[in-house]
LUMDO-194131 format. One record per atom (N, C-alpha, C): residue number from 1; x, y, z; atom name. Coordinates in steps of 0.02 Angstrom, whole numbers, plus 32768, in hexadecimal, padded with zeros to 4 digits. Layout:
REM LUMDO-194131
{NUM,{X,Y,Z},CA}
...
END
This chain:
REM LUMDO-194131
{1,{0CB6,6F6C,3D3B},N}
{1,{0C85,6F5D,3CF8},CA}
{1,{0CC9,6F4C,3CC7},C}
{2,{0CA8,6F30,3C92},N}
{2,{0CE4,6F15,3C68},CA}
{2,{0CEA,6F41,3C2D},C}
{3,{0D1C,6F4E,3C0B},N}
{3,{0D26,6F78,3BD5},CA}
{3,{0CF0,6F66,3BA0},C}
{4,{0CE4,6F24,3B96},N}
{4,{0CB8,6F17,3B5E},CA}
{4,{0C6F,6F24,3B6D},C}
{5,{0C59,6F23,3BA2},N}
{5,{0C19,6F40,3BC4},CA}
{5,{0C18,6F83,3BB7},C}
{6,{0C48,6FA7,3BCC},N}
{6,{0C49,6FF3,3BC8},CA}
{6,{0C41,700B,3B7F},C}
{7,{0C6A,6FE9,3B53},N}
{7,{0C63,6FF0,3B03},CA}
{7,{0C1F,6FE8,3AED},C}
{8,{0BFE,6FB2,3B07},N}
{8,{0BBC,6FA4,3AED},CA}
{8,{0B91,6FDF,3B01},C}
{9,{0B90,6FF3,3B40},N}
{9,{0B66,702B,3B59},CA}
{9,{0B75,7067,3B3B},C}
{10,{0BB3,7076,3B28},N}
{10,{0BD0,70BF,3AFE},CA}
{10,{0BAC,70B5,3AB9},C}
{11,{0BAB,706C,3A9E},N}
{11,{0B93,7077,3A59},CA}
{11,{0B40,7075,3A65},C}
{12,{0B28,7059,3A96},N}
{12,{0ADA,7064,3AA1},CA}
{12,{0AC6,70B2,3AA2},C}
{13,{0AF2,70DF,3AC2},N}
{13,{0AEA,7120,3AD0},CA}
{13,{0AF3,7139,3A88},C}
{14,{0B1E,7125,3A59},N}
{14,{0B2B,7144,3A1B},CA}
{14,{0AE5,7133,39E9},C}
{15,{0AD2,70F2,39F2},N}
{15,{0A93,70E2,39CF},CA}
{15,{0A5B,710E,39E7},C}
{16,{0A50,711E,3A2A},N}
{16,{0A18,714D,3A40},CA}
{16,{0A2A,718C,3A23},C}
{17,{0A66,71A9,3A2B},N}
{17,{0A75,71E8,3A15},CA}
{17,{0A70,71FF,39D1},C}
{18,{0A74,71BF,39B0},N}
{18,{0A77,71D4,395C},CA}
{18,{0A31,71C2,393D},C}
{19,{0A12,7191,395B},N}
{19,{09D8,7174,3935},CA}
{19,{0996,7170,396A},C}
{20,{099E,7184,39AA},N}
{20,{0966,7185,39CA},CA}
{20,{0957,7141,39F8},C}
{21,{091E,7145,3A17},N}
{21,{0902,710F,3A4A},CA}
{21,{08F4,70D3,3A28},C}
{22,{08CD,70D9,39EF},N}
{22,{08B2,709D,39C9},CA}
{22,{08ED,707B,39A2},C}
{23,{091F,7097,399F},N}
{23,{095C,7076,397A},CA}
{23,{0985,7051,39AD},C}
{24,{0979,7054,39E6},N}
{24,{099C,702E,3A1F},CA}
{24,{0992,6FE7,3A28},C}
{25,{09B6,6FBD,3A07},N}
{25,{09B1,6F72,3A01},CA}
{25,{09EB,6F50,3A18},C}
{26,{09EB,6F12,3A30},N}
{26,{0A26,6EF9,3A3D},CA}
{26,{0A4D,6EEF,39FD},C}
{27,{0A2F,6ED9,39C2},N}
{27,{0A51,6ED9,398B},CA}
{27,{0A73,6F15,396B},C}
{28,{0A4E,6F4B,3978},N}
{28,{0A6A,6F8F,396A},CA}
{28,{0AB1,6F9E,3997},C}
{29,{0AA3,6F90,39D4},N}
{29,{0AD8,6F9B,3A00},CA}
{29,{0B22,6F75,39E6},C}
{30,{0B09,6F31,39D4},N}
{30,{0B46,6F03,39C1},CA}
{30,{0B5B,6F22,3983},C}
{31,{0B40,6F3F,3951},N}
{31,{0B57,6F56,3915},CA}
{31,{0B7A,6F8F,391D},C}
{32,{0B66,6FC2,394C},N}
{32,{0B85,7003,395F},CA}
{32,{0BCB,6FF2,3988},C}
{33,{0BC2,6FB8,39A3},N}
{33,{0C0A,6FB2,39D0},CA}
{33,{0C3F,6F7F,39A6},C}
{34,{0C25,6F67,3969},N}
{34,{0C4C,6F42,3945},CA}
{34,{0C5A,6F06,395E},C}
{35,{0C25,6EE1,397A},N}
{35,{0C2C,6E9D,39A1},CA}
{35,{0C02,6E72,3985},C}
{36,{0C03,6E2D,3990},N}
{36,{0BDC,6E03,3978},CA}
{36,{0B93,6E08,398B},C}
{37,{0B64,6DF8,396D},N}
{37,{0B23,6DEB,397C},CA}
{37,{0B15,6DC9,39B9},C}
{38,{0AF2,6DEA,39EC},N}
{38,{0AEB,6DC0,3A1E},CA}
{38,{0B17,6DDD,3A5A},C}
{39,{0B40,6E03,3A4D},N}
{39,{0B6F,6E25,3A84},CA}
{39,{0B4D,6E47,3ABA},C}
{40,{0B1D,6E76,3A9B},N}
{40,{0AFA,6EA0,3ACD},CA}
{40,{0AC9,6E78,3AEF},C}
{41,{0AAA,6E44,3AD9},N}
{41,{0A79,6E1F,3B00},CA}
{41,{0A9E,6DF7,3B3C},C}
{42,{0ADF,6DE2,3B24},N}
{42,{0AFC,6DBD,3B54},CA}
{42,{0B04,6DE7,3B99},C}
{43,{0B15,6E24,3B92},N}
{43,{0B1F,6E4D,3BCF},CA}
{43,{0ACF,6E66,3BE4},C}
{44,{0AAC,6E76,3BC3},N}
{44,{0A63,6E9A,3BCE},CA}
{44,{0A2E,6E6F,3BAD},C}
{45,{0A0B,6E42,3BE0},N}
{45,{09DA,6E14,3BBD},CA}
{45,{09A3,6E38,3BA3},C}
{46,{098F,6E6D,3BB6},N}
{46,{0951,6E8F,3B9A},CA}
{46,{096C,6ED9,3B84},C}
{47,{0933,6EF9,3B70},N}
{47,{093E,6F3E,3B4C},CA}
{47,{0945,6F67,3B95},C}
{48,{0914,6F4F,3BC0},N}
{48,{0916,6F7E,3C02},CA}
{48,{094E,6F78,3C27},C}
{49,{0970,6F37,3C20},N}
{49,{09AA,6F2F,3C43},CA}
{49,{09E4,6F5B,3C21},C}
{50,{09DD,6F62,3BE3},N}
{50,{0A0E,6F8F,3BB6},CA}
{50,{09FD,6FD7,3BCA},C}
{51,{09C8,6FED,3BD1},N}
{51,{09B1,7033,3BE5},CA}
{51,{09D4,7043,3C2D},C}
{52,{09C2,7014,3C57},N}
{52,{09DA,7024,3C98},CA}
{52,{0A29,702B,3CA6},C}
{53,{0A4D,6FFD,3C7A},N}
{53,{0A95,7007,3C7B},CA}
{53,{0AA8,7042,3C50},C}
{54,{0A84,7061,3C20},N}
{54,{0A93,7096,3BF9},CA}
{54,{0A8A,70D5,3C26},C}
{55,{0A5B,70D2,3C50},N}
{55,{0A4E,710E,3C86},CA}
{55,{0A8E,7117,3CB1},C}
{56,{0AAC,70D2,3CCE},N}
{56,{0AE5,70E1,3CF4},CA}
{56,{0B1F,70F6,3CD4},C}
{57,{0B20,70D9,3C98},N}
{57,{0B53,70F7,3C6C},CA}
{57,{0B64,7137,3C5B},C}
{58,{0B25,714D,3C45},N}
{58,{0B20,7199,3C37},CA}
{58,{0B2A,71C6,3C6A},C}
{59,{0B12,71B7,3C9E},N}
{59,{0B16,71D9,3CE3},CA}
{59,{0B73,71D8,3D00},C}
{60,{0B81,71A5,3CED},N}
{60,{0BCD,719D,3D00},CA}
{60,{0C01,71C6,3CD1},C}
{61,{0BE5,71C9,3C92},N}
{61,{0C15,71E9,3C5E},CA}
{61,{0BFA,7231,3C61},C}
{62,{0BCD,7242,3C72},N}
{62,{0BB6,728D,3C7B},CA}
{62,{0BDB,72B3,3CBB},C}
{63,{0BD8,7280,3CEC},N}
{63,{0C02,729D,3D2B},CA}
{63,{0C52,729A,3D19},C}
{64,{0C67,727A,3D00},N}
{64,{0CAF,7271,3CE4},CA}
{64,{0CBD,72B5,3CB8},C}
{65,{0C8E,72C0,3C87},N}
{65,{0C9B,7303,3C5B},CA}
{65,{0C92,733D,3C8B},C}
{66,{0C69,7349,3CB9},N}
{66,{0C5F,737D,3CF0},CA}
{66,{0CA1,7382,3D13},C}
{67,{0CB6,7345,3D3C},N}
{67,{0CF0,7347,3D60},CA}
{67,{0D2E,7364,3D3A},C}
{68,{0D34,734D,3CF5},N}
{68,{0D66,7367,3CD8},CA}
{68,{0D6F,73BA,3CC9},C}
{69,{0D34,73D0,3CBB},N}
{69,{0D26,741A,3CAB},CA}
{69,{0D36,7433,3CF5},C}
{70,{0D12,7420,3D27},N}
{70,{0D1A,743A,3D69},CA}
{70,{0D6A,743A,3D87},C}
{71,{0D83,7409,3D77},N}
{71,{0DC5,7400,3D92},CA}
{71,{0DF3,743B,3D74},C}
{72,{0DE9,7443,3D30},N}
{72,{0E0C,7476,3D19},CA}
{72,{0DFA,74C0,3D2D},C}
{73,{0DB8,74CC,3D34},N}
{73,{0DA3,750E,3D49},CA}
{73,{0D93,751E,3D91},C}
{74,{0D98,74E2,3DBB},N}
{74,{0D7F,74E3,3DFA},CA}
{74,{0D57,751B,3E16},C}
{75,{0D15,7511,3E0A},N}
{75,{0CEB,7548,3E16},CA}
{75,{0CD9,754E,3E64},C}
{76,{0CF8,7589,3E78},N}
{76,{0CF7,759C,3EBE},CA}
{76,{0CCC,75DF,3ECE},C}
{77,{0CAC,75FB,3E96},N}
{77,{0C88,762F,3EA3},CA}
{77,{0C4B,7623,3E6C},C}
{78,{0C0C,763F,3E7C},N}
{78,{0BD4,7647,3E46},CA}
{78,{0BED,7653,3DFF},C}
{79,{0C12,767E,3DF8},N}
{79,{0C31,768A,3DBC},CA}
{79,{0C5C,7656,3D9C},C}
{80,{0C81,7636,3DC2},N}
{80,{0CA7,75FF,3DA9},CA}
{80,{0C76,75C8,3D99},C}
{81,{0C52,75B4,3DC1},N}
{81,{0C14,757F,3DBD},CA}
{81,{0BF9,7591,3D78},C}
{82,{0BDE,75D0,3D6B},N}
{82,{0BBD,75DB,3D2D},CA}
{82,{0BEF,75D2,3CEF},C}
{83,{0C2F,75E0,3CF1},N}
{83,{0C5A,75CF,3CC6},CA}
{83,{0C68,7583,3CBD},C}
{84,{0C69,755E,3CEC},N}
{84,{0C70,7515,3CE3},CA}
{84,{0C28,74F7,3CC9},C}
{85,{0BFB,7511,3CDC},N}
{85,{0BBB,74F5,3CC3},CA}
{85,{0BB5,7510,3C7B},C}
{86,{0BC5,7547,3C63},N}
{86,{0BC5,7556,3C22},CA}
{86,{0BF2,7526,3BEE},C}
{87,{0C2A,7520,3C0C},N}
{87,{0C57,74F2,3BE1},CA}
{87,{0C35,74A9,3BE7},C}
{88,{0C15,7494,3C1D},N}
{88,{0BFA,7450,3C1A},CA}
{88,{0BBB,7459,3BEB},C}
{89,{0B9A,7487,3BE6},N}
{89,{0B61,748D,3BAD},CA}
{89,{0B7E,7481,3B69},C}
{90,{0BB5,74AA,3B5F},N}
{90,{0BCD,74A2,3B1D},CA}
{90,{0BDE,745E,3B0D},C}
{91,{0C0C,7445,3B39},N}
{91,{0C1E,73FC,3B39},CA}
{91,{0BE1,73D0,3B2F},C}
{92,{0BAF,73D7,3B49},N}
{92,{0B74,73A9,3B4F},CA}
{92,{0B53,73B2,3B03},C}
{93,{0B4F,73EE,3AE7},N}
{93,{0B2B,73F4,3AB0},CA}
{93,{0B65,73F0,3A6B},C}
{94,{0BA5,73EB,3A7D},N}
{94,{0BCF,73EB,3A4A},CA}
{94,{0BF6,73A8,3A40},C}
{95,{0C30,7398,3A61},N}
{95,{0C4B,7356,3A5A},CA}
{95,{0C1D,731C,3A77},C}
{96,{0C04,732A,3AAD},N}
{96,{0BD7,72F7,3AC6},CA}
{96,{0B8F,7305,3ABA},C}
{97,{0B85,7313,3A89},N}
{97,{0B3E,731C,3A6E},CA}
{97,{0B11,72DE,3A6A},C}
{98,{0B2F,72AA,3A52},N}
{98,{0B13,7265,3A54},CA}
{98,{0B02,724D,3A99},C}
{99,{0B35,7257,3ACC},N}
{99,{0B1E,7241,3B0A},CA}
{99,{0AE9,7267,3B33},C}
{100,{0AE6,72A3,3B22},N}
{100,{0AAF,72CC,3B3F},CA}
{100,{0A6E,72C1,3B1B},C}
{101,{0A6D,72B8,3ADB},N}
{101,{0A35,72AF,3AB5},CA}
{101,{0A18,7264,3AD3},C}
{102,{0A41,7231,3ADE},N}
{102,{0A2B,71F8,3AF3},CA}
{102,{0A0D,71FA,3B42},C}
{103,{0A31,7230,3B65},N}
{103,{0A0E,723F,3BA5},CA}
{103,{09C2,7258,3BA5},C}
{104,{09BA,7285,3B78},N}
{104,{0980,72A0,3B76},CA}
{104,{0941,7272,3B55},C}
{105,{095E,724B,3B28},N}
{105,{0930,7210,3B11},CA}
{105,{091A,71EA,3B43},C}
{106,{0944,71D4,3B70},N}
{106,{093E,71AB,3BA1},CA}
{106,{0907,71C0,3BDE},C}
{107,{0923,7202,3BE8},N}
{107,{08F1,722C,3C18},CA}
{107,{08AA,7236,3C05},C}
{108,{0898,7238,3BBC},N}
{108,{0859,7234,3BA1},CA}
{108,{0839,71EC,3BA6},C}
{109,{085A,71C2,3B91},N}
{109,{0849,717A,3B99},CA}
{109,{082E,7170,3BDF},C}
{110,{084F,7188,3C0C},N}
{110,{0840,717C,3C5B},CA}
{110,{07FB,7199,3C6D},C}
{111,{07E9,71C9,3C3F},N}
{111,{079E,71D9,3C4D},CA}
{111,{0768,71A7,3C3A},C}
{112,{077E,716E,3C14},N}
{112,{074C,7140,3C01},CA}
{112,{0763,70F8,3C25},C}
{113,{079F,70FA,3C48},N}
{113,{07B6,70BB,3C6A},CA}
{113,{07C1,70C9,3CB0},C}
{114,{079A,70B4,3CDE},N}
{114,{079D,70C0,3D28},CA}
{114,{07E2,70A5,3D41},C}
{115,{07F7,7066,3D33},N}
{115,{0836,7048,3D48},CA}
{115,{086C,7072,3D35},C}
{116,{0871,7091,3CF6},N}
{116,{08A6,70B7,3CD6},CA}
{116,{08A9,70FF,3D04},C}
{117,{086A,7119,3D14},N}
{117,{0862,7155,3D34},CA}
{117,{0888,714B,3D7C},C}
{118,{0875,7114,3D9C},N}
{118,{0898,70FF,3DDC},CA}
{118,{08DE,70F8,3DE4},C}
{119,{08F6,70E8,3DA9},N}
{119,{093F,70DE,3DAA},CA}
{119,{0963,7129,3D99},C}
{120,{093F,714A,3D6F},N}
{120,{095B,7195,3D5E},CA}
{120,{0954,71C1,3DA3},C}
{121,{091B,71A7,3DCA},N}
{121,{0922,71D2,3E0D},CA}
{121,{094E,71C4,3E3A},C}
{122,{096F,7183,3E39},N}
{122,{099A,7173,3E6A},CA}
{122,{09E5,7197,3E4B},C}
{123,{09ED,718F,3E02},N}
{123,{0A25,71A9,3DE5},CA}
{123,{0A2E,71F4,3DF3},C}
{124,{09EB,720F,3DE9},N}
{124,{09E7,725B,3DF5},CA}
{124,{09F7,726B,3E35},C}
{125,{09DC,7245,3E68},N}
{125,{09EC,725B,3EAA},CA}
{125,{0A36,7261,3EB9},C}
{126,{0A5F,722B,3E9C},N}
{126,{0AA5,7229,3E9E},CA}
{126,{0ACC,7265,3E85},C}
{127,{0AAC,7278,3E43},N}
{127,{0ACB,72B7,3E1A},CA}
{127,{0ABA,72F2,3E4C},C}
{128,{0A84,72F9,3E6C},N}
{128,{0A73,7340,3E8F},CA}
{128,{0A9D,733B,3EC7},C}
{129,{0AA8,72FC,3EEE},N}
{129,{0AD5,72FF,3F22},CA}
{129,{0B15,731D,3F11},C}
{130,{0B30,7303,3ED8},N}
{130,{0B7C,7317,3EBF},CA}
{130,{0B7B,7353,3EA3},C}
{131,{0B48,736D,3E85},N}
{131,{0B52,73B6,3E76},CA}
{131,{0B3E,73E4,3EA2},C}
{132,{0B18,73CC,3ED3},N}
{132,{0B0E,7403,3F1B},CA}
{132,{0B58,7416,3F32},C}
{133,{0B86,73DD,3F36},N}
{133,{0BD3,73F4,3F45},CA}
{133,{0BEB,742B,3F29},C}
{134,{0BDE,7427,3EE3},N}
{134,{0BFA,745B,3EBA},CA}
{134,{0BDD,749C,3EC0},C}
{135,{0B9F,749C,3ED7},N}
{135,{0B70,74DD,3EE4},CA}
{135,{0B8D,74F5,3F26},C}
{136,{0B92,74CE,3F59},N}
{136,{0BA9,74DE,3F97},CA}
{136,{0BFB,74FB,3F94},C}
{137,{0C1B,74DE,3F6B},N}
{137,{0C61,74F6,3F61},CA}
{137,{0C64,7543,3F3E},C}
{138,{0C2A,754F,3F15},N}
{138,{0C31,758A,3EF0},CA}
{138,{0C14,75C2,3F1E},C}
{139,{0BF7,75AC,3F5C},N}
{139,{0BE3,75E2,3F94},CA}
{139,{0B9A,75DD,3FA8},C}
{140,{0B7D,75AA,3F91},N}
{140,{0B2E,75A3,3FA0},CA}
{140,{0B28,7591,3FED},C}
{141,{0B03,75B6,400C},N}
{141,{0AEC,75A3,404E},CA}
{141,{0AB9,7567,4052},C}
{142,{0A94,7564,401A},N}
{142,{0A5E,752D,4019},CA}
{142,{0A65,7511,3FDE},C}
{143,{0A9C,74E3,3FCD},N}
{143,{0AA8,74C3,3F95},CA}
{143,{0A70,748B,3F80},C}
{144,{0A53,746D,3FAE},N}
{144,{0A1F,7441,3FA1},CA}
{144,{09D9,7462,3F82},C}
{145,{09D1,74A1,3F92},N}
{145,{0995,74CB,3F71},CA}
{145,{09B7,74E3,3F31},C}
{146,{09FB,7502,3F2D},N}
{146,{0A0E,752D,3EFA},CA}
{146,{0A25,74F0,3EBF},C}
{147,{0A41,74BB,3ECB},N}
{147,{0A54,7493,3E97},CA}
{147,{0A25,747E,3E63},C}
{148,{09E9,746C,3E80},N}
{148,{09B5,744E,3E4C},CA}
{148,{0999,7495,3E23},C}
{149,{099D,74CC,3E3F},N}
{149,{0982,7509,3E14},CA}
{149,{09BB,7513,3DD4},C}
{150,{09F6,750D,3DEC},N}
{150,{0A24,7520,3DB9},CA}
{150,{0A2D,74D8,3D88},C}
{151,{0A2C,749C,3DA1},N}
{151,{0A2F,7469,3D73},CA}
{151,{09F0,7469,3D41},C}
{152,{09B1,7477,3D59},N}
{152,{0972,746E,3D32},CA}
{152,{0976,74A2,3CFD},C}
{153,{0994,74E0,3D15},N}
{153,{099C,7512,3CD5},CA}
{153,{09D9,74FE,3CB0},C}
{154,{0A05,74E3,3CC0},N}
{154,{0A3A,74BC,3C93},CA}
{154,{0A1B,748D,3C5F},C}
{155,{09F8,7462,3C7E},N}
{155,{09DD,7424,3C52},CA}
{155,{09A7,744D,3C23},C}
{156,{0986,7477,3C2C},N}
{156,{0957,749B,3BFF},CA}
{156,{097C,74BD,3BC4},C}
{157,{09B2,74DB,3BD6},N}
{157,{09DD,74FB,3BB5},CA}
{157,{0A05,74D5,3B85},C}
{158,{0A1C,7499,3B95},N}
{158,{0A3C,7470,3B6C},CA}
{158,{0A04,7446,3B42},C}
{159,{09CE,743E,3B5D},N}
{159,{099A,741A,3B2E},CA}
{159,{0986,7443,3AFA},C}
{160,{0982,7497,3AFD},N}
{160,{0971,74B8,3AC9},CA}
{160,{09AE,74BC,3A95},C}
{161,{09E1,74B8,3AAD},N}
{161,{0A1D,74B9,3A7E},CA}
{161,{0A1B,747A,3A57},C}
{162,{0A13,7443,3A71},N}
{162,{0A0F,7407,3A48},CA}
{162,{09DA,7404,3A10},C}
{163,{09A5,741E,3A1F},N}
{163,{0964,741E,39FF},CA}
{163,{0966,7455,39C5},C}
{164,{0986,748F,39D4},N}
{164,{0989,74C7,39A8},CA}
{164,{09CE,74E8,39AC},C}
{165,{0A03,74BE,398D},N}
{165,{0A50,74D4,3993},CA}
{165,{0A5D,751B,397A},C}
{166,{0A80,753D,39AA},N}
{166,{0A96,7580,3994},CA}
{166,{0AE3,757C,398A},C}
{167,{0AF1,7585,3959},N}
{167,{0B3E,7586,394D},CA}
{167,{0B68,75B5,3977},C}
{168,{0B42,75E9,398F},N}
{168,{0B64,7621,39BB},CA}
{168,{0B58,7606,3A07},C}
{169,{0B3E,75D1,3A16},N}
{169,{0B29,75BD,3A5D},CA}
{169,{0B5F,75D8,3A86},C}
{170,{0B4C,75FE,3AB4},N}
{170,{0B7A,7616,3AF4},CA}
{170,{0B4A,7622,3B2E},C}
{171,{0B46,75F5,3B5D},N}
{171,{0B15,7603,3B93},CA}
{171,{0B35,761C,3BCC},C}
{172,{0B75,763C,3BC5},N}
{172,{0B94,7650,3BFE},CA}
{172,{0B63,768B,3C20},C}
{173,{0B58,76BC,3BFE},N}
{173,{0B3A,76F9,3C19},CA}
{173,{0AF8,76E0,3C3B},C}
{174,{0AD6,76B7,3C26},N}
{174,{0A91,769F,3C3B},CA}
{174,{0A9E,7678,3C7D},C}
{175,{0ACD,764C,3C77},N}
{175,{0AD9,7620,3CB6},CA}
{175,{0B09,764F,3CED},C}
{176,{0B21,7682,3CDE},N}
{176,{0B46,76AC,3D10},CA}
{176,{0B10,76D3,3D2A},C}
{177,{0AD8,76EB,3D0A},N}
{177,{0A9D,7714,3D2E},CA}
{177,{0A77,76E1,3D5D},C}
{178,{0A69,76AA,3D45},N}
{178,{0A47,7676,3D76},CA}
{178,{0A6D,7663,3DA6},C}
{179,{0AAB,764D,3DA7},N}
{179,{0ACF,7633,3DDE},CA}
{179,{0ADF,766E,3E0D},C}
{180,{0AE6,76A5,3DF8},N}
{180,{0AEE,76E2,3E28},CA}
{180,{0AB5,76F4,3E46},C}
{181,{0A81,76EF,3E21},N}
{181,{0A36,76FB,3E4A},CA}
{181,{0A22,76C6,3E79},C}
{182,{0A38,768E,3E6D},N}
{182,{0A21,7655,3E9D},CA}
{182,{0A54,7653,3ED8},C}
{183,{0A96,764A,3EC6},N}
{183,{0ACC,764C,3F01},CA}
{183,{0AE2,768D,3F18},C}
{184,{0AE2,76C5,3EED},N}
{184,{0AF9,7705,3F0A},CA}
{184,{0B3E,7710,3EDD},C}
{185,{0B4B,7750,3ED1},N}
{185,{0B8F,775B,3EC4},CA}
{185,{0BC5,774A,3EEF},C}
{186,{0BFB,7727,3ED1},N}
{186,{0C32,7715,3EFA},CA}
{186,{0C1C,76E8,3F38},C}
{187,{0BE2,76C5,3F2F},N}
{187,{0BCE,7698,3F60},CA}
{187,{0BAD,76B8,3FA8},C}
{188,{0B97,76EE,3F9B},N}
{188,{0B81,771B,3FD3},CA}
{188,{0B39,7706,3FE8},C}
{189,{0B1E,76CA,3FCE},N}
{189,{0AE0,76B5,3FDB},CA}
{189,{0AAC,76DF,3FBD},C}
{190,{0A6D,76C6,3FB2},N}
{190,{0A3E,76EB,3F98},CA}
{190,{0A26,7726,3FB6},C}
{191,{0A1C,7766,3F91},N}
{191,{0A07,779D,3FAB},CA}
{191,{09BE,77A5,3FC0},C}
{192,{09B5,77C9,3FF5},N}
{192,{096C,77CA,4010},CA}
{192,{0945,7803,3FE6},C}
END
């Protein structure tokens, strides 16, 4: 990918995160990117093409954000995984709030657009496979089962923080309870 293309996509994410789905136009992306009119349409011929590219871009950026956090904390136990997920939630609702808001807006838009839904399903499958690796590393005996349980809860937790910001947001206790209930303490598997 070209740096200019990535800059346009990052600018599209800012437009979405600041102004919502209806504000996303080629012209708005050009303005946000500080580039001449027509720049975004040279890369993305239609709004659908722009949205498709934004989906790939936010998935790559979120994965890079997670990998940075995980590399620092390397979650090797359920408790470590909860710690990393809490840091990721704070990042997603703080410094990367616009990125996260853009993702939620596109998820909502997918309810009305089957083609976008299909792309999100494909992107989501890659994310689930990648996150299953981290759940396995934290001790899960069944990461394909456990990863969606954990990530669906995380997604709801983040959505609530975006919608109703709490300055004292600290999801660590909640995530620790969830992850240890799903995986088991210190990776001993789910209790019977």
